[in-house]
All heavy atoms as an XYZ file, in Angstrom:
982
protein
N      62.052     27.023      1.454
C      61.280     28.049      2.010
C      62.000     29.393      2.181
O      61.537     30.485      2.010
C      60.573     27.578      3.256
C      59.523     28.596      3.739
S      58.301     28.883      2.564
C      56.906     29.259      3.589
N      63.209     29.231      2.634
C      64.079     30.457      2.746
C      64.151     31.274      1.510
O      64.049     32.521      1.562
C      65.446     30.059      3.264
C      66.382     31.201      3.546
C      67.673     30.633      4.080
C      68.774     31.702      4.048
N      70.075     31.138      4.468
N      64.299     30.644      0.396
C      64.360     31.334     -0.838
C      62.962     31.999     -1.186
O      62.979     33.146     -1.727
C      64.664     30.420     -2.074
C      66.193     30.022     -1.985
O      67.045     30.764     -1.464
N      66.473     28.880     -2.581
N      61.917     31.426     -0.750
C      60.656     32.039     -0.960
C      60.486     33.306     -0.084
O      59.971     34.240     -0.507
C      59.527     31.000     -0.479
C      58.160     31.462     -0.699
C      57.169     30.394     -0.301
C      55.765     30.855     -0.463
N      54.767     29.794     -0.084
N      61.067     33.209      1.179
C      61.033     34.453      2.051
C      61.907     35.554      1.394
O      61.480     36.718      1.353
C      61.555     34.066      3.397
C      60.573     33.095      4.081
C      61.722     35.314      4.283
C      59.285     33.669      4.499
N      63.044     35.240      0.950
C      64.012     36.199      0.392
C      63.274     36.904     -0.838
O      63.278     38.031     -1.010
C      65.344     35.606     -0.042
C      66.120     35.272      1.182
C      66.146     36.528     -0.857
C      67.283     34.363      0.947
N      62.672     36.002     -1.713
C      61.871     36.697     -2.922
C      60.778     37.452     -2.476
O      60.499     38.484     -3.088
C      61.394     35.443     -3.786
C      62.518     34.775     -4.547
O      63.538     35.417     -4.835
N      62.303     33.606     -4.890
N      60.063     37.053     -1.345
C      58.960     37.881     -0.854
C      59.518     39.268     -0.449
O      58.952     40.245     -0.827
C      58.369     37.178      0.344
C      57.273     38.022      0.978
C      55.972     38.154      0.594
C      57.461     38.876      2.122
N      55.298     38.971      1.422
C      56.185     39.422      2.422
C      58.467     39.099      2.892
C      55.974     40.299      3.445
C      58.311     40.075      3.981
C      57.097     40.578      4.248
N      60.661     39.307      0.269
C      61.183     40.589      0.639
C      61.538     41.444     -0.627
O      61.342     42.608     -0.756
C      62.571     40.367      1.433
C      62.297     40.349      2.930
C      62.336     39.141      3.595
C      62.103     41.578      3.628
C      62.145     39.103      4.989
C      61.966     41.489      5.013
C      61.948     40.323      5.653
N      62.147     40.739     -1.625
C      62.562     41.507     -2.761
C      61.333     42.126     -3.531
O      61.445     43.280     -4.048
C      63.308     40.617     -3.789
C      64.693     40.215     -3.314
C      65.258     39.081     -4.202
C      65.681     41.338     -3.300
N      60.262     41.414     -3.552
C      59.089     41.938     -4.229
C      58.185     42.790     -3.389
O      57.739     43.912     -3.803
C      58.257     40.690     -4.791
C      56.936     41.133     -5.369
C      59.026     39.884     -5.841
N      57.913     42.380     -2.263
C      56.867     43.064     -1.427
C      57.475     44.111     -0.323
O      56.802     45.068     -0.077
C      56.029     42.067     -0.607
C      55.386     41.091     -1.314
C      54.004     41.610     -1.817
C      53.157     40.558     -2.396
N      51.907     41.037     -2.802
N      58.645     43.852      0.136
C      59.250     44.700      1.186
C      60.722     44.999      1.024
O      61.552     44.810      1.920
C      59.043     44.064      2.577
C      57.697     43.933      3.032
C      57.177     45.364      3.582
O      57.957     46.335      3.804
O      55.916     45.530      3.786
N      61.101     45.484     -0.296
C      62.531     45.719     -0.465
C      63.112     46.782      0.456
O      64.277     46.737      0.756
C      62.579     46.157     -1.932
C      61.185     46.695     -2.239
C      60.250     45.864     -1.342
N      62.311     47.738      0.864
C      62.829     48.772      1.776
C      63.178     48.224      3.130
O      64.167     48.535      3.783
C      61.921     50.004      1.867
C      61.870     50.719      0.619
O      62.817     50.736     -0.213
N      60.752     51.349      0.330
N      62.233     47.271      3.597
C      62.457     46.691      4.892
C      63.736     45.738      4.799
O      64.513     45.734      5.776
C      61.258     45.860      5.271
C      61.374     45.061      6.626
C      61.615     46.002      7.772
C      60.142     44.272      6.877
N      63.936     45.080      3.720
C      65.081     44.251      3.544
C      66.344     45.102      3.620
O      67.308     44.712      4.287
C      65.036     43.536      2.151
C      66.136     42.610      1.874
S      65.833     41.834      0.200
C      67.291     40.763      0.118
N      66.312     46.307      2.952
C      67.531     47.205      3.033
C      67.679     47.701      4.425
O      68.838     47.778      4.951
C      67.205     48.337      2.032
C      67.415     47.967      0.603
C      67.092     49.199     -0.269
C      66.882     48.744     -1.761
N      66.380     49.791     -2.599
N      66.599     48.025      5.164
C      66.728     48.452      6.522
C      67.415     47.342      7.368
O      68.298     47.648      8.148
C      65.412     48.786      7.092
C      64.803     50.074      6.576
C      63.437     50.396      7.283
O      63.218     49.941      8.302
O      62.623     51.043      6.561
N      66.958     46.095      7.232
C      67.626     44.956      7.983
C      69.071     44.883      7.601
O      69.868     44.654      8.479
C      66.880     43.726      7.728
C      65.576     43.558      8.513
C      64.571     42.730      7.896
C      65.360     44.118      9.702
C      63.423     42.553      8.619
C      64.175     43.908     10.421
C      63.236     43.090      9.818
N      69.388     44.996      6.339
C      70.790     44.934      5.913
C      71.650     46.033      6.513
O      72.832     45.910      6.729
C      70.894     44.905      4.394
C      70.380     43.551      3.745
S      70.531     43.744      1.983
C      70.183     42.035      1.535
N      71.069     47.246      6.702
C      71.823     48.359      7.193
C      71.708     48.554      8.616
O      72.226     49.512      9.173
C      71.254     49.666      6.412
C      71.646     49.677      4.983
O      72.679     49.231      4.618
N      70.748     50.169      4.228
N      71.088     47.640      9.383
C      71.034     47.742     10.792
C      72.048     46.818     11.452
O      71.981     45.585     11.383
C      69.597     47.271     11.295
O      68.641     48.176     10.737
C      69.502     47.335     12.820
N      73.100     47.359     12.028
C      74.191     46.732     12.624
C      73.751     46.100     13.921
O      72.837     46.626     14.675
C      75.385     47.617     12.892
C      75.962     48.135     11.654
O      76.033     47.431     10.649
N      76.484     49.360     11.656
N      74.206     44.966     14.206
C      73.967     44.182     15.430
C      75.208     44.389     16.393
O      76.391     44.635     15.926
C      73.831     42.703     15.196
C      72.609     42.361     14.377
C      71.321     42.317     15.176
O      71.381     42.646     16.460
O      70.269     42.086     14.594
N      74.986     44.289     17.642
C      76.097     44.321     18.582
C      76.869     42.950     18.339
O      76.301     41.924     18.466
C      75.588     44.381     20.044
C      75.327     45.842     20.455
C      74.980     45.820     21.934
N      76.002     45.220     22.755
C      75.980     45.385     24.069
N      75.116     46.143     24.731
N      76.946     44.793     24.731
N      78.053     43.051     18.059
C      78.888     41.870     17.697
C      78.996     40.912     18.790
O      79.274     39.735     18.558
C      80.275     42.257     17.145
C      80.125     43.188     15.858
C      81.572     43.573     15.459
C      79.365     42.522     14.730
N      78.905     41.352     20.127
C      78.950     40.435     21.147
C      77.728     39.575     21.283
O      77.703     38.563     21.907
C      79.361     41.099     22.543
C      78.457     42.297     22.850
O      77.685     42.779     22.017
O      78.421     42.654     24.077
N      76.620     40.049     20.698
C      75.389     39.224     20.692
C      75.226     38.495     19.437
O      74.743     37.420     19.394
C      74.079     40.187     20.937
C      74.004     40.683     22.334
C      74.237     41.948     22.635
C      73.650     39.812     23.363
C      74.110     42.501     23.919
C      73.471     40.275     24.670
C      73.722     41.661     24.878
O      73.644     42.077     26.215
N      75.513     39.154     18.268
C      75.308     38.635     16.915
C      76.457     38.935     16.088
O      76.527     39.888     15.344
C      74.075     39.278     16.304
C      72.836     38.980     17.038
N      72.323     37.733     17.219
C      71.917     39.742     17.752
C      71.152     37.750     17.900
N      70.927     38.947     18.219
N      77.468     37.998     16.121
C      78.676     38.296     15.389
C      78.460     38.226     13.834
O      79.348     38.608     13.066
C      79.661     37.111     15.831
C      78.735     36.125     16.424
C      77.533     36.808     16.892
N      77.261     37.889     13.415
C      77.014     37.862     11.903
C      76.992     39.308     11.443
O      77.183     39.480     10.255
C      75.701     37.094     11.584
C      74.503     37.632     12.319
C      74.275     36.987     13.704
O      75.145     36.309     14.347
O      73.132     37.172     14.246
N      76.740     40.248     12.270
C      76.950     41.742     11.896
C      75.779     42.565     11.677
O      75.784     43.671     12.155
N      74.761     42.056     10.948
C      73.609     42.908     10.741
C      72.291     42.111     10.970
O      72.348     40.847     10.990
C      73.674     43.579      9.413
C      73.446     42.623      8.168
O      72.628     41.783      8.084
N      74.523     42.775      7.334
N      71.169     42.798     10.988
C      69.901     42.083     11.275
C      69.509     41.147     10.057
O      68.963     40.079     10.366
C      68.819     43.175     11.576
O      69.236     43.975     12.630
C      67.469     42.488     11.848
N      69.813     41.538      8.855
C      69.500     40.583      7.683
C      70.239     39.324      7.873
O      69.632     38.206      7.782
C      69.732     41.252      6.400
C      69.431     40.373      5.270
C      70.342     39.704      4.525
C      68.196     40.074      4.731
N      69.677     38.927      3.526
C      68.352     39.126      3.748
C      66.805     40.379      5.089
C      67.275     38.615      3.004
C      65.813     39.860      4.353
C      66.053     39.011      3.341
N      71.496     39.407      8.117
C      72.311     38.155      8.244
C      71.831     37.281      9.470
O      71.744     36.093      9.423
C      73.766     38.440      8.331
C      74.449     38.935      7.047
O      73.717     38.718      5.944
O      75.468     39.450      7.103
N      71.440     38.061     10.516
C      70.875     37.411     11.685
C      69.592     36.621     11.349
O      69.454     35.494     11.737
C      70.553     38.409     12.804
C      69.740     37.921     13.870
N      70.162     36.912     14.812
C      68.484     38.215     14.297
C      69.218     36.759     15.679
N      68.144     37.411     15.319
N      68.724     37.258     10.613
C      67.460     36.557     10.177
C      67.768     35.306      9.364
O      67.100     34.339      9.504
C      66.481     37.513      9.375
C      65.821     38.588     10.185
C      65.064     39.453      9.280
C      64.921     38.009     11.192
N      68.735     35.440      8.429
C      69.061     34.182      7.631
C      69.583     33.108      8.511
O      69.175     31.999      8.260
C      70.105     34.627      6.523
C      69.673     35.628      5.577
S      68.267     35.163      4.547
C      66.906     36.114      5.315
N      70.321     33.381      9.507
C      70.755     32.362     10.451
C      69.670     31.826     11.236
O      69.571     30.657     11.577
C      71.917     32.932     11.318
C      73.218     33.174     10.677
C      74.188     33.842     11.699
C      73.887     31.983     10.075
N      68.738     32.662     11.683
C      67.557     32.248     12.357
C      66.707     31.326     11.475
O      66.257     30.218     11.989
C      66.748     33.448     12.928
C      65.304     32.998     13.400
C      67.496     34.237     13.958
N      66.538     31.589     10.275
C      65.727     30.749      9.344
C      66.407     29.338      9.199
O      65.753     28.384      9.326
C      65.677     31.440      7.951
C      64.893     32.651      7.873
C      65.083     33.537      6.839
C      63.845     32.962      8.733
C      64.360     34.718      6.738
C      63.128     34.106      8.729
C      63.404     35.012      7.614
N      67.724     29.407      9.089
C      68.409     28.133      8.854
C      68.298     27.300     10.251
O      67.993     26.137     10.152
C      69.908     28.327      8.631
C      70.159     28.890      7.212
O      69.303     28.784      6.404
O      71.220     29.492      7.009
N      68.534     27.950     11.406
C      68.462     27.265     12.589
C      67.042     26.686     12.872
O      66.882     25.578     13.254
C      68.871     28.077     13.811
N      66.035     27.498     12.617
C      64.678     27.071     12.898
C      64.328     25.890     11.884
O      63.634     24.922     12.352
C      63.709     28.214     12.782
N      64.698     25.981     10.695
C      64.326     24.991      9.754
C      65.073     23.621     10.147
O      64.380     22.571     10.038
C      64.881     25.415      8.350
O      64.505     24.456      7.368
N      66.293     23.712     10.564
C      66.927     22.491     10.936
C      66.313     21.912     12.238
O      66.162     20.742     12.327
C      68.426     22.794     11.232
C      69.196     23.167      9.923
O      68.812     22.737      8.850
N      70.297     23.804     10.097
N      65.963     22.784     13.167
C      65.419     22.361     14.385
C      64.063     21.639     14.120
O      63.772     20.621     14.646
C      65.235     23.525     15.378
C      64.544     23.103     16.695
C      65.423     22.290     17.560
O      66.620     22.268     17.452
O      64.854     21.507     18.436
N      63.228     22.287     13.343
C      61.857     21.706     13.053
C      61.958     20.456     12.340
O      61.050     19.568     12.517
C      61.043     22.759     12.291
C      60.431     23.908     13.112
C      59.511     23.439     14.193
N      58.298     23.005     13.726
C      57.170     23.728     13.520
N      57.196     25.012     13.896
N      56.075     23.221     13.103
N      62.987     20.269     11.459
C      63.018     18.995     10.745
C      63.417     17.814     11.588
O      63.237     16.708     11.226
C      64.010     19.210      9.568
O      65.369     19.297      9.981
N      63.934     18.110     12.823
C      64.375     17.173     13.692
C      63.392     16.824     14.808
O      63.656     15.919     15.640
C      65.726     17.612     14.405
C      66.883     17.776     13.469
C      68.034     18.334     14.219
C      67.297     16.470     12.736
N      62.255     17.450     14.858
C      61.290     17.219     16.012
C      59.940     16.748     15.487
O      59.712     16.677     14.304
C      61.186     18.425     16.918
C      60.579     19.623     16.285
O      59.619     19.485     15.480
N      60.973     20.784     16.524
N      59.107     16.520     16.465
C      57.806     15.913     16.094
C      56.799     16.854     15.462
O      55.683     16.453     15.077
C      57.189     15.202     17.279
C      56.732     16.268     18.419
C      57.820     16.645     19.346
O      58.972     16.348     19.090
O      57.516     17.407     20.263
N      57.097     18.182     15.443
C      56.115     19.178     14.988
C      56.025     19.114     13.446
O      55.164     19.760     12.857
C      56.420     20.501     15.464
C      56.247     20.613     16.945
C      55.303     20.027     17.655
C      56.957     21.450     17.821
N      55.407     20.404     19.041
C      56.430     21.301     19.110
C      58.018     22.293     17.636
C      56.976     21.884     20.219
C      58.552     22.963     18.757
C      58.004     22.738     20.008
N      57.023     18.571     12.788
C      57.088     18.570     11.289
C      57.667     19.888     10.775
O      58.222     20.725     11.454
N      57.549     19.998      9.440
C      58.199     21.156      8.754
C      57.583     22.436      9.128
O      56.443     22.513      9.623
C      57.950     20.805      7.258
C      56.815     19.901      7.208
C      56.846     19.110      8.531
N      58.286     23.511      8.829
C      57.871     24.873      9.136
C      56.631     25.212      8.228
O      56.644     24.900      7.137
C      59.010     25.924      8.842
C      60.225     25.750      9.638
S      60.140     26.479     11.276
C      60.203     28.184     10.811
N      55.657     25.868      8.893
C      54.444     26.360      8.144
C      54.754     27.868      7.842
O      55.564     28.572      8.395
C      53.203     26.209      9.020
C      52.953     24.842      9.526
C      52.496     23.965      8.349
O      51.947     24.445      7.330
O      52.702     22.729      8.438
N      53.916     28.409      6.939
C      54.077     29.809      6.630
C      53.967     30.761      7.798
O      54.739     31.660      7.874
C      53.030     30.244      5.566
C      53.307     29.622      4.199
O      54.419     29.092      3.916
O      52.343     29.735      3.354
N      53.142     30.470      8.705
C      52.997     31.289      9.937
C      54.277     31.262     10.729
O      54.628     32.308     11.351
C      51.742     30.967     10.738
C      51.874     29.599     11.360
C      51.442     31.994     11.772
N      54.911     30.146     10.787
C      56.186     30.082     11.503
C      57.206     30.959     10.897
O      58.035     31.692     11.575
C      56.721     28.594     11.557
C      55.750     27.602     12.217
O      55.202     27.964     13.254
O      55.590     26.562     11.616
N      57.332     30.985      9.595
C      58.351     31.836      8.918
C      57.954     33.292      9.134
O      58.874     34.075      9.285
C      58.304     31.479      7.401
C      58.841     30.200      7.118
C      58.267     29.004      6.822
C      60.325     29.856      7.098
N      59.145     28.046      6.707
C      60.378     28.528      6.789
C      61.449     30.543      7.246
C      61.589     27.847      6.707
C      62.720     29.963      7.182
C      62.768     28.589      6.809
N      56.625     33.655      9.175
C      56.277     34.988      9.337
C      56.703     35.438     10.773
O      57.189     36.568     10.913
C      54.774     35.162      9.248
C      54.191     36.526      9.339
C      54.760     37.449      8.360
C      52.645     36.461      9.260
N      56.523     34.641     11.733
C      56.972     35.002     13.103
C      58.463     35.269     13.120
O      58.857     36.198     13.745
C      56.533     33.890     14.092
C      57.273     34.054     15.425
C      55.099     33.736     14.302
N      59.209     34.460     12.423
C      60.694     34.677     12.392
C      60.999     36.015     11.725
O      61.888     36.696     12.194
C      61.334     33.490     11.681
C      61.278     32.106     12.302
C      62.036     31.138     11.466
C      61.828     32.209     13.728
N      60.303     36.338     10.666
C      60.547     37.650     10.022
C      60.204     38.776     10.978
O      60.958     39.757     11.046
C      59.620     37.786      8.737
C      59.692     39.134      8.180
C      60.136     36.745      7.604
N      59.111     38.645     11.676
C      58.667     39.780     12.467
C      59.299     39.955     13.804
O      59.211     41.019     14.404
C      57.097     39.628     12.741
C      56.247     39.662     11.445
C      54.825     39.458     11.834
C      56.373     40.903     10.670
N      60.045     38.918     14.273
C      60.586     38.961     15.702
C      61.565     40.184     15.883
O      61.721     40.667     16.956
C      61.199     37.659     16.045
C      62.654     37.466     15.777
N      63.082     37.010     14.585
C      63.739     37.633     16.548
C      64.396     36.944     14.660
N      64.741     37.263     15.891
N      62.233     40.676     14.831
C      63.165     41.744     15.008
C      62.768     42.954     14.156
O      63.602     43.862     13.849
C      64.568     41.319     14.584
C      65.336     40.621     15.665
O      64.931     40.790     16.879
O      66.249     39.909     15.381
N      61.508     43.109     13.876
C      60.976     44.256     13.101
C      61.293     45.516     13.678
O      61.503     46.511     12.920
C      59.466     44.090     12.960
C      58.823     44.737     11.682
C      59.382     44.331     10.364
C      57.307     44.518     11.783
N      61.412     45.722     14.996
C      61.687     46.918     15.597
C      63.175     47.327     15.674
O      63.556     48.518     15.999
N      64.087     46.448     15.294
C      65.486     46.742     15.361
C      65.926     47.971     14.566
O      66.788     48.761     15.081
C      66.344     45.546     15.026
C      66.460     44.586     16.231
C      67.486     43.531     16.054
C      67.654     42.666     17.247
N      68.648     41.545     17.050
N      65.503     48.179     13.344
C      65.874     49.319     12.624
C      65.620     50.693     13.269
O      66.128     51.709     13.003
C      65.302     49.172     11.243
C      65.046     47.754     11.098
C      64.752     47.274     12.480
N      64.572     50.668     14.228
C      64.106     51.874     14.821
C      64.819     52.176     16.221
O      64.501     53.183     16.748
C      62.578     51.693     15.158
C      61.647     51.313     13.993
C      60.283     51.109     14.449
C      61.657     52.519     13.000
N      65.673     51.249     16.646
C      66.158     51.348     17.970
C      67.643     51.710     17.976
O      68.332     51.577     17.041
C      65.988     50.079     18.826
O      66.638     49.004     18.118
C      64.600     49.764     19.030
N      68.040     52.149     19.149
C      69.447     52.406     19.405
C      70.012     53.559     18.781
O      69.469     54.247     17.922
N      71.242     53.909     19.133
C      72.098     54.906     18.493
C      73.495     54.440     18.568
O      73.800     53.439     19.133
N      74.255     55.126     17.904
C      75.680     54.749     17.880
C      76.279     55.086     19.221
O      76.311     56.245     19.594
C      76.444     55.480     16.745
C      75.839     55.303     15.351
C      75.708     53.848     14.974
O      76.529     53.023     15.276
O      74.754     53.518     14.214
N      76.684     54.117     19.961
C      77.295     54.336     21.247
C      78.276     53.248     21.548
O      78.109     52.101     21.180
C      76.175     54.408     22.329
C      75.475     53.151     22.572
C      74.363     53.457     23.661
N      73.846     52.170     24.174
C      72.693     52.049     24.849
N      72.078     53.146     25.116
N      72.267     50.851     25.183
N      79.270     53.499     22.332
C      80.345     52.552     22.571
C      79.906     51.541     23.632
O      78.958     51.791     24.446
C      81.490     53.354     23.169
C      80.868     54.574     23.694
C      79.656     54.845     22.877
N      80.438     50.387     23.589
C      80.225     49.404     24.669
C      81.408     48.581     24.800
O      82.385     48.499     23.851
C      79.009     48.502     24.299
C      79.252     47.554     23.109
C      79.602     46.271     23.294
C      78.987     48.059     21.812
C      79.756     45.491     22.097
C      79.202     47.213     20.698
C      79.580     45.916     20.847
O      79.833     45.171     19.789
N      81.600     47.856     25.869
C      82.774     47.064     26.102
C      82.589     45.626     25.619
O      81.524     45.039     25.790
C      83.128     47.046     27.613
C      83.477     48.409     28.137
C      84.847     48.488     28.670
O      85.535     47.475     28.585
O      85.193     49.579     29.261
N      83.524     45.115     24.921
C      83.467     43.701     24.393
C      84.795     43.045     24.856
O      85.767     42.978     24.104
C      83.336     43.733     22.916
C      83.236     42.370     22.285
O      82.964     41.420     23.076
O      83.482     42.209     21.100
N      84.724     42.507     26.107
C      85.977     41.858     26.569
C      87.046     42.958     26.730
O      86.822     43.999     27.497
N      88.196     42.798     26.140
C      89.201     43.771     26.301
C      89.167     44.838     25.191
O      89.893     45.767     25.193
C      90.581     43.093     26.243
C      90.765     42.233     27.448
O      90.380     42.532     28.549
N      91.476     41.099     27.244
N      88.197     44.662     24.231
C      88.228     45.518     23.080
C      87.030     46.540     23.268
O      85.936     46.238     23.791
C      87.889     44.688     21.844
C      87.733     45.490     20.601
C      87.506     44.551     19.430
O      87.308     43.409     19.597
N      87.452     45.130     18.214
N      87.308     47.736     23.010
C      86.261     48.827     23.088
C      85.713     49.069     21.718
O      86.400     49.416     20.822
C      86.838     50.087     23.622
C      85.847     51.116     24.070
C      85.080     50.880     25.208
C      85.768     52.270     23.386
C      84.114     51.834     25.574
C      84.929     53.211     23.823
C      84.094     53.025     24.890
N      84.445     48.653     21.492
C      83.825     48.753     20.168
C      83.073     49.931     19.949
O      82.258     50.367     20.905
C      82.957     47.468     19.938
S      83.905     45.957     20.086
N      83.117     50.547     18.822
C      82.292     51.655     18.468
C      81.398     51.372     17.303
O      81.617     50.369     16.568
C      83.179     52.908     18.063
C      84.032     53.476     19.215
C      84.946     54.460     18.647
C      83.216     54.122     20.292
N      80.436     52.222     17.031
C      79.574     52.044     15.840
C      78.751     50.724     15.801
O      78.593     50.121     14.729
C      80.350     52.283     14.584
C      81.104     53.617     14.502
C      81.943     53.582     13.209
C      80.199     54.731     14.476
N      78.336     50.293     16.933
C      77.491     49.121     16.925
C      76.238     49.534     17.741
O      76.338     50.146     18.821
C      78.174     47.877     17.588
C      79.150     47.324     16.571
O      78.705     46.693     15.606
N      80.403     47.484     16.869
N      75.131     49.173     17.247
C      73.857     49.555     17.905
C      73.401     48.760     19.012
O      73.666     47.570     19.110
C      72.749     49.641     16.892
C      72.800     50.706     15.857
C      71.556     50.871     15.030
C      71.707     51.997     14.118
N      70.403     52.483     13.665
N      72.884     49.366     19.992
C      72.082     48.719     21.027
C      70.617     48.738     20.687
O      70.074     49.715     20.236
C      72.257     49.431     22.417
O      71.373     48.965     23.333
N      70.032     47.574     20.783
C      68.540     47.457     20.315
C      67.614     47.331     21.485
O      66.554     46.671     21.303
C      68.481     46.334     19.327
C      69.265     46.568     18.062
N      68.861     47.482     17.136
C      70.421     45.974     17.594
C      69.791     47.523     16.162
N      70.683     46.618     16.409
N      67.989     47.987     22.591
C      67.032     47.854     23.747
C      65.769     48.503     23.368
O      65.662     49.624     22.830
C      67.733     48.640     24.970
C      66.917     48.553     26.247
C      67.611     49.113     27.334
C      66.812     48.835     28.590
N      67.561     49.254     29.850
N      64.671     47.814     23.655
C      63.352     48.247     23.277
C      62.808     47.843     21.899
O      61.611     48.294     21.539
N      63.650     47.105     21.197
C      63.097     46.740     19.900
C      61.929     45.904     19.876
O      61.122     45.924     18.944
C      64.250     46.037     19.017
C      64.506     44.592     19.441
N      65.203     44.122     20.434
C      64.069     43.499     18.775
C      65.307     42.878     20.454
N      64.502     42.376     19.435
N      61.656     45.171     20.972
C      60.544     44.324     21.107
C      59.241     45.224     21.220
O      58.280     44.976     20.510
C      60.633     43.352     22.263
C      61.090     44.014     23.563
O      61.512     45.182     23.556
O      61.065     43.346     24.554
N      59.244     46.264     22.015
C      58.087     47.101     22.238
C      57.789     47.949     20.853
O      56.716     48.061     20.413
C      58.336     48.141     23.320
C      58.330     47.403     24.691
O      57.724     46.356     24.792
O      59.020     47.890     25.603
N      58.866     48.453     20.238
C      58.736     49.210     19.029
C      58.286     48.259     17.932
O      57.578     48.638     17.073
C      60.038     49.886     18.565
C      60.405     51.168     19.437
C      61.837     51.596     19.137
C      59.431     52.204     19.294
N      58.719     47.045     18.035
C      58.387     46.022     16.959
C      56.872     45.762     16.975
O      56.290     45.509     15.906
N      56.191     45.776     18.047
C      54.782     45.585     18.189
C      54.043     46.610     17.327
O      53.170     46.326     16.579
C      54.269     45.574     19.696
C      52.705     45.557     19.712
C      54.861     44.381     20.389
N      54.460     47.907     17.502
C      53.880     48.960     16.702
C      54.159     48.728     15.208
O      53.321     48.929     14.350
C      54.384     50.363     17.114
C      54.024     50.713     18.561
C      54.758     51.904     19.091
O      55.266     52.704     18.252
O      54.829     52.079     20.308
N      55.314     48.359     14.912
C      55.681     48.088     13.551
C      54.871     46.907     12.914
O      54.602     46.861     11.672
C      57.216     47.811     13.327
C      58.031     49.056     13.366
C      57.665     49.980     12.271
O      57.935     49.626     11.093
O      57.108     51.042     12.511
N      54.589     45.895     13.744
C      53.816     44.748     13.249
C      52.399     45.261     12.834
O      51.932     44.811     11.763
C      53.738     43.688     14.279
C      55.117     42.905     14.472
C      52.623     42.645     13.964
C      55.220     42.023     15.548
N      51.846     46.190     13.635
C      50.560     46.695     13.202
C      50.566     47.432     11.842
O      49.804     47.191     10.969
C      50.020     47.793     14.243
C      49.566     47.116     15.528
O      49.294     45.908     15.561
O      49.455     47.841     16.565
N      51.631     48.206     11.630
C      51.884     48.935     10.394
C      52.151     47.883      9.216
O      51.582     48.010      8.184
C      53.134     49.863     10.457
C      53.294     50.646      9.139
C      54.739     51.133      9.052
N      55.741     50.048      9.074
C      56.012     49.293      8.026
N      55.438     49.371      6.891
N      56.995     48.363      8.107
N      52.915     46.890      9.548
C      53.226     45.815      8.558
C      52.014     45.136      7.994
O      51.767     45.074      6.862
C      54.200     44.866      9.190
C      54.552     43.712      8.350
C      55.591     43.836      7.372
C      53.928     42.507      8.423
C      55.941     42.722      6.605
C      54.220     41.412      7.685
C      55.197     41.537      6.748
N      51.106     44.711      8.984
C      49.949     44.032      8.580
C      48.964     44.937      7.827
O      48.307     44.588      6.870
C      49.222     43.295      9.772
C      49.900     42.014     10.108
C      50.520     41.841     11.298
C      49.879     40.937      9.171
C      51.140     40.544     11.628
C      50.522     39.762      9.515
C      51.049     39.551     10.713
N      48.899     46.198      8.270
C      48.009     47.163      7.612
C      48.440     47.367      6.196
O      47.770     47.303      5.238
C      47.948     48.456      8.317
C      47.037     49.483      7.651
C      45.717     49.469      7.697
C      47.755     50.509      6.874
C      44.899     50.412      7.070
C      46.873     51.417      6.218
C      45.571     51.377      6.328
O      44.830     52.287      5.619
N      49.726     47.531      6.007
C      50.314     47.662      4.583
C      50.082     46.480      3.831
O      49.649     46.592      2.637
C      51.837     47.946      4.750
O      52.026     49.095      5.579
C      52.453     48.161      3.380
N      50.337     45.284      4.365
C      50.123     44.033      3.561
C      48.676     43.820      3.153
O      48.332     43.455      2.018
C      50.654     42.801      4.297
C      52.147     42.829      4.491
C      52.897     42.917      3.171
O      52.615     42.170      2.258
N      53.846     43.767      3.155
N      47.810     44.126      4.047
C      46.328     43.963      3.733
C      45.902     44.994      2.723
O      45.144     44.709      1.765
C      45.519     44.098      5.060
C      45.695     42.769      5.867
C      44.133     44.205      4.700
C      45.227     42.880      7.253
N      46.348     46.246      2.855
C      45.981     47.315      1.949
C      46.542     46.981      0.512
O      45.816     47.215     -0.402
C      46.509     48.626      2.342
O      46.032     49.023      3.611
N      47.695     46.412      0.502
C      48.275     46.068     -0.859
C      47.506     44.905     -1.452
O      47.305     44.837     -2.690
C      49.739     45.681     -0.776
C      50.631     46.851     -0.532
S      52.375     46.406     -0.099
C      52.778     45.040     -1.147
N      47.039     43.988     -0.673
C      46.254     42.843     -1.194
C      44.871     43.326     -1.713
O      44.402     42.801     -2.685
C      46.055     41.812     -0.045
O      47.406     41.393      0.343
C      45.254     40.573     -0.485
N      44.274     44.220     -1.015
C      42.940     44.683     -1.401
C      42.934     45.681     -2.505
O      41.908     45.797     -3.192
C      42.174     45.326     -0.177
C      42.008     44.316      1.022
C      41.373     45.101      2.206
C      41.110     43.176      0.573
N      44.051     46.306     -2.744
C      44.012     47.306     -3.816
C      44.296     46.792     -5.251
O      44.632     45.574     -5.431
C      45.020     48.372     -3.575
O      46.359     47.855     -3.508
């Protein structure tokens, strides 16, 4: 299913995929580095978790929720320093408020997908 999601991004939302790849994560929260890599790890973890519990395999709606959970990250933050233990890190974004901005983006996302489907 992860490959299906990646192909979907390539065909339907290549710009969003690029935005996720170009959105740096705070390394003290997500050492994987960017939002795209974070999503790939989330997909893997969710898939492994679901295969081990009574709910059964992931459904399409589950994958969609995983895609949408960080939709606001490319819109948030600015380049600002933060402390990481003894290291002072620069050029890593803070994504405070990405959840609120993400709600607005979800509306746009669904409108775009429905418009593309109907045209």
